[in-house]
Backbone bond lengths (Angstrom), bond angles and torsions (degrees), N, CA, C in turn:
res aa  C-N    CA-C-N  psi(-1)  N-CA   C-N-CA  omega(-1)  CA-C   N-CA-C  phi
1 M - - - 1.450 - - 1.525 108.16 -
2 L 1.291 117.59 128.97 1.450 123.19 -176.48 1.522 108.50 -104.82
3 Y 1.350 115.55 127.28 1.460 120.00 -179.92 1.515 109.60 -99.05
4 D 1.310 116.43 154.10 1.455 122.17 179.13 1.527 108.50 -100.80
5 F 1.345 116.69 91.20 1.455 121.44 -179.78 1.517 109.99 -83.21
6 T 1.322 115.79 152.41 1.459 119.89 174.29 1.518 108.64 -79.93
7 N 1.312 116.31 169.19 1.471 120.12 179.57 1.518 110.91 -62.82
8 K 1.333 116.57 -36.38 1.461 120.11 -178.93 1.529 110.96 -65.61
9 D 1.338 116.60 -40.78 1.468 120.02 177.79 1.526 110.88 -64.73
10 T 1.327 115.77 -42.83 1.462 120.21 -179.58 1.523 111.00 -63.93
11 E 1.319 117.16 -43.02 1.468 120.74 178.93 1.520 111.33 -65.12
12 R 1.317 116.05 -36.95 1.472 120.08 179.62 1.524 110.33 -63.50
13 I 1.326 116.91 -42.67 1.464 120.73 179.34 1.531 109.90 -66.96
14 Q 1.326 117.99 -42.06 1.461 120.89 178.90 1.530 111.42 -65.23
15 D 1.340 116.69 -35.64 1.465 120.32 178.57 1.520 111.98 -62.87
16 C 1.322 116.99 -30.31 1.466 120.31 -179.98 1.524 111.97 -64.63
17 F 1.317 116.91 -24.87 1.464 120.60 -178.10 1.519 112.97 -98.28
18 R 1.315 119.01 -1.56 1.460 121.81 -179.53 1.523 110.57 -90.14
19 V 1.297 115.39 146.31 1.458 121.56 178.90 1.524 108.66 -76.41
20 G 1.318 117.11 138.57 1.456 121.53 174.97 1.512 113.86 82.01
21 N 1.316 118.90 16.60 1.452 121.25 178.31 1.516 109.08 -107.12
22 F 1.313 117.29 149.56 1.460 119.40 -175.73 1.528 112.61 -86.43
23 H 1.310 119.53 -5.03 1.464 121.68 174.82 1.520 108.54 -79.02
24 S 1.330 116.46 145.45 1.449 118.72 179.09 1.522 110.06 -133.06
25 L 1.316 115.54 161.64 1.461 120.72 -178.85 1.518 111.87 -65.81
26 R 1.322 117.35 -32.23 1.462 119.07 -177.69 1.523 112.16 -70.40
27 D 1.338 117.67 -16.96 1.454 120.38 177.01 1.521 112.40 -81.57
28 L 1.329 116.58 -14.37 1.459 119.35 178.45 1.527 110.01 -74.87
29 P 1.322 117.56 149.39 1.480 119.46 177.36 1.522 110.99 -69.20
30 K 1.340 115.74 160.73 1.468 120.06 -179.20 1.523 111.57 -67.34
31 H 1.321 116.43 -37.94 1.459 121.21 -179.83 1.524 108.35 -110.20
32 L 1.318 116.39 118.54 1.454 121.27 -178.72 1.524 109.62 -86.55
33 L 1.306 115.09 106.16 1.457 121.97 178.05 1.519 108.64 -125.82
34 P 1.324 118.68 156.35 1.463 119.98 178.93 1.528 111.46 -59.26
35 G 1.308 116.37 129.72 1.464 121.91 179.96 1.516 113.74 83.68
36 N 1.318 117.44 -15.43 1.470 121.27 -178.03 1.528 110.69 -70.38
37 I 1.311 117.16 -37.17 1.467 121.60 -178.94 1.527 110.42 -67.11
38 A 1.330 115.89 -43.97 1.461 119.54 178.82 1.522 111.23 -65.10
39 Q 1.326 116.88 -36.87 1.461 121.00 179.80 1.526 111.03 -65.95
40 V 1.314 117.28 -43.83 1.470 120.83 178.65 1.527 109.81 -65.10
41 S 1.322 116.66 -40.06 1.457 120.89 178.53 1.527 111.16 -62.41
42 Q 1.324 116.27 -45.09 1.463 120.27 179.54 1.523 111.13 -65.78
43 S 1.324 117.78 -38.90 1.465 119.59 179.26 1.526 111.27 -66.66
44 K 1.338 116.79 -35.56 1.474 119.65 177.43 1.528 110.62 -67.41
45 I 1.327 117.43 -38.90 1.465 121.07 177.66 1.527 110.19 -63.14
46 N 1.342 116.30 -46.06 1.469 120.13 179.53 1.522 111.69 -64.51
47 E 1.316 116.74 -36.89 1.465 120.29 178.52 1.526 110.82 -64.18
48 N 1.333 116.20 -41.19 1.465 119.96 179.47 1.526 111.94 -70.35
49 L 1.332 116.72 -35.46 1.459 119.81 -178.05 1.514 112.71 -77.44
50 Y 1.323 115.99 -46.44 1.462 119.87 -169.89 1.521 113.76 -110.48
51 G 1.309 117.75 -1.64 1.457 120.36 -179.92 1.523 111.13 -71.89
52 A 1.315 115.01 156.36 1.471 119.97 179.47 1.518 109.38 -70.50
53 R 1.310 115.28 132.89 1.463 120.43 178.32 1.515 109.14 -79.04
54 E 1.292 114.07 137.93 1.462 120.42 179.71 1.523 108.06 -95.86
55 S 1.310 116.17 114.74 1.467 119.07 -179.34 1.523 108.93 -86.43
56 R 1.305 114.68 127.22 1.461 120.06 -179.98 1.509 109.46 -105.86
57 S 1.279 114.74 144.94 1.458 119.42 179.54 1.522 109.28 -89.17
58 Y 1.311 114.84 170.25 1.457 120.00 -179.53 1.528 110.36 -66.40
59 I 1.319 117.54 -30.80 1.465 121.25 -179.51 1.523 109.84 -65.83
60 E 1.335 116.92 -40.33 1.454 119.39 177.71 1.519 111.45 -64.18
61 L 1.323 116.59 -36.84 1.452 120.07 178.93 1.529 111.50 -66.21
62 Q 1.336 116.09 -33.12 1.456 119.44 179.01 1.520 111.91 -69.54
63 K 1.316 117.04 -29.13 1.462 121.21 -177.40 1.521 111.53 -92.04
64 N 1.303 116.85 33.75 1.465 123.19 -179.95 1.520 112.02 58.20
65 G 1.306 116.59 37.54 1.454 121.05 178.91 1.508 112.52 -94.79
66 G 1.290 118.37 3.61 1.453 120.70 -178.88 1.511 110.62 -152.58
67 F 1.303 115.79 176.71 1.457 120.43 -178.12 1.522 112.01 -83.51
68 F 1.319 117.89 -34.28 1.453 121.35 -174.47 1.523 109.96 -122.26
69 S 1.289 116.29 151.43 1.451 120.85 174.09 1.520 108.62 -112.34
70 K 1.310 115.82 159.35 1.453 119.83 -179.85 1.525 109.26 -72.14
71 F 1.301 115.92 146.90 1.452 120.62 178.76 1.512 108.45 -150.25
72 A 1.293 114.34 161.76 1.461 120.45 176.67 1.521 107.44 -115.08
73 Y 1.292 116.51 125.92 1.459 121.03 -178.96 1.519 109.09 -83.57
74 E 1.297 115.13 126.80 1.456 121.03 175.83 1.522 106.93 -118.77
75 G 1.281 115.54 109.34 1.453 120.06 -176.42 1.513 112.40 -72.70
76 D 1.311 115.42 142.17 1.458 121.64 174.65 1.515 108.63 -91.64
77 R 1.304 114.27 153.68 1.454 117.76 174.97 1.515 108.60 -69.21
78 Y 1.287 116.21 145.25 1.466 121.24 -178.28 1.518 111.51 -66.59
79 D 1.305 116.65 -31.54 1.458 120.63 -175.06 1.524 113.83 -83.38
80 D 1.331 118.80 -4.38 1.462 120.29 -178.51 1.522 111.53 -59.19
81 F 1.307 117.27 -43.32 1.464 120.67 -179.95 1.524 110.82 -63.47
82 L 1.324 116.37 -45.25 1.465 119.99 -179.02 1.523 111.57 -65.54
83 E 1.321 116.71 -38.26 1.464 120.03 178.35 1.523 111.18 -66.41
84 A 1.330 116.93 -38.17 1.462 120.11 178.39 1.526 110.44 -64.51
85 R 1.329 116.47 -42.79 1.464 120.34 178.16 1.529 111.13 -63.95
86 K 1.326 116.79 -39.59 1.462 120.77 -179.78 1.521 110.68 -65.04
87 S 1.340 116.56 -43.30 1.464 119.24 -179.76 1.531 110.71 -66.61
88 E 1.338 117.90 -36.78 1.468 120.81 175.40 1.523 111.15 -61.65
89 R 1.327 115.53 -45.81 1.466 120.58 -179.01 1.532 110.66 -62.75
90 E 1.334 116.92 -40.65 1.463 120.25 179.37 1.520 111.38 -66.79
91 K 1.334 117.24 -39.00 1.462 120.62 177.82 1.525 111.13 -63.71
92 K 1.331 116.32 -42.86 1.469 119.79 179.37 1.521 110.92 -65.56
93 Q 1.314 116.63 -40.89 1.467 120.52 179.20 1.527 110.28 -64.82
94 Q 1.327 116.61 -39.74 1.464 120.33 178.73 1.528 110.77 -66.80
95 A 1.344 116.69 -36.45 1.465 120.17 177.39 1.517 110.60 -65.07
96 I 1.326 117.58 -39.02 1.467 121.05 177.82 1.521 110.33 -64.68
97 V 1.333 116.64 -44.50 1.469 120.11 -179.88 1.521 110.26 -63.80
98 D 1.340 117.69 -41.93 1.463 121.07 179.54 1.525 111.48 -65.04
99 L 1.319 116.90 -36.48 1.453 120.99 -177.22 1.525 111.57 -72.65
100 H 1.314 116.96 -43.61 1.457 120.94 -175.19 1.521 112.87 -96.82
101 Q 1.277 117.41 -0.83 1.460 123.46 -177.89 1.522 109.66 56.50
102 S 1.311 118.35 -107.43 1.460 119.32 -177.73 1.528 111.83 -103.05
103 N 1.329 118.11 -10.27 1.460 121.59 -178.54 1.526 109.39 -92.17
104 I 1.286 116.28 84.19 1.451 120.41 -179.39 1.517 108.64 -85.20
105 F 1.312 116.38 131.97 1.459 122.21 -178.78 1.527 109.61 -83.43
106 Y 1.326 114.90 127.33 1.465 120.65 175.62 1.525 107.74 -108.30
107 S 1.300 117.76 125.82 1.461 120.17 -179.14 1.530 110.64 -76.05
108 H 1.313 117.26 -28.07 1.456 121.67 176.94 1.524 107.62 -122.05
109 P 1.335 116.41 109.44 1.472 117.32 -178.55 1.525 110.88 -64.47
110 K 1.301 114.37 144.57 1.460 119.65 179.82 1.523 108.74 -77.38
111 R 1.310 115.97 118.18 1.453 121.73 -179.49 1.519 108.93 -124.02
112 A 1.296 113.51 159.48 1.449 118.48 175.56 1.535 108.32 -70.59
113 V 1.284 115.89 149.25 1.460 121.30 -178.97 1.516 109.06 -69.99
114 R 1.317 117.48 127.58 1.465 121.48 177.90 1.520 108.90 -89.26
115 H 1.321 113.56 142.02 1.456 118.64 176.25 1.518 109.56 -89.83
116 K 1.306 116.43 157.25 1.466 120.46 -178.88 1.532 111.95 -65.62
117 H 1.326 118.36 -35.20 1.464 121.10 -173.50 1.497 111.46 -114.21
């Protein structure tokens, strides 16, 4: 038996099979009839908009009852990263000085600037 679906119903069914779409197969009705898909979609929208919100306590969230848990944000200082890099650089430089004593190796010898002419 072939049903005459509207374009919106057909697109909704195709969206369920596309990657990265928020429609899912479980949201489709069990029996696919013309207008049935749009009706289920509209009822789900109304349920989300006007349905009673279920308030969850922090204890429920701890028992894997939700997606997110409560947390307290503690900001880091912006300069912590730069200070860590500076201390690393100083340690490496000190290791080079300790290793070579007074004979520090320069990869580019210091020369006087040459003029073009």
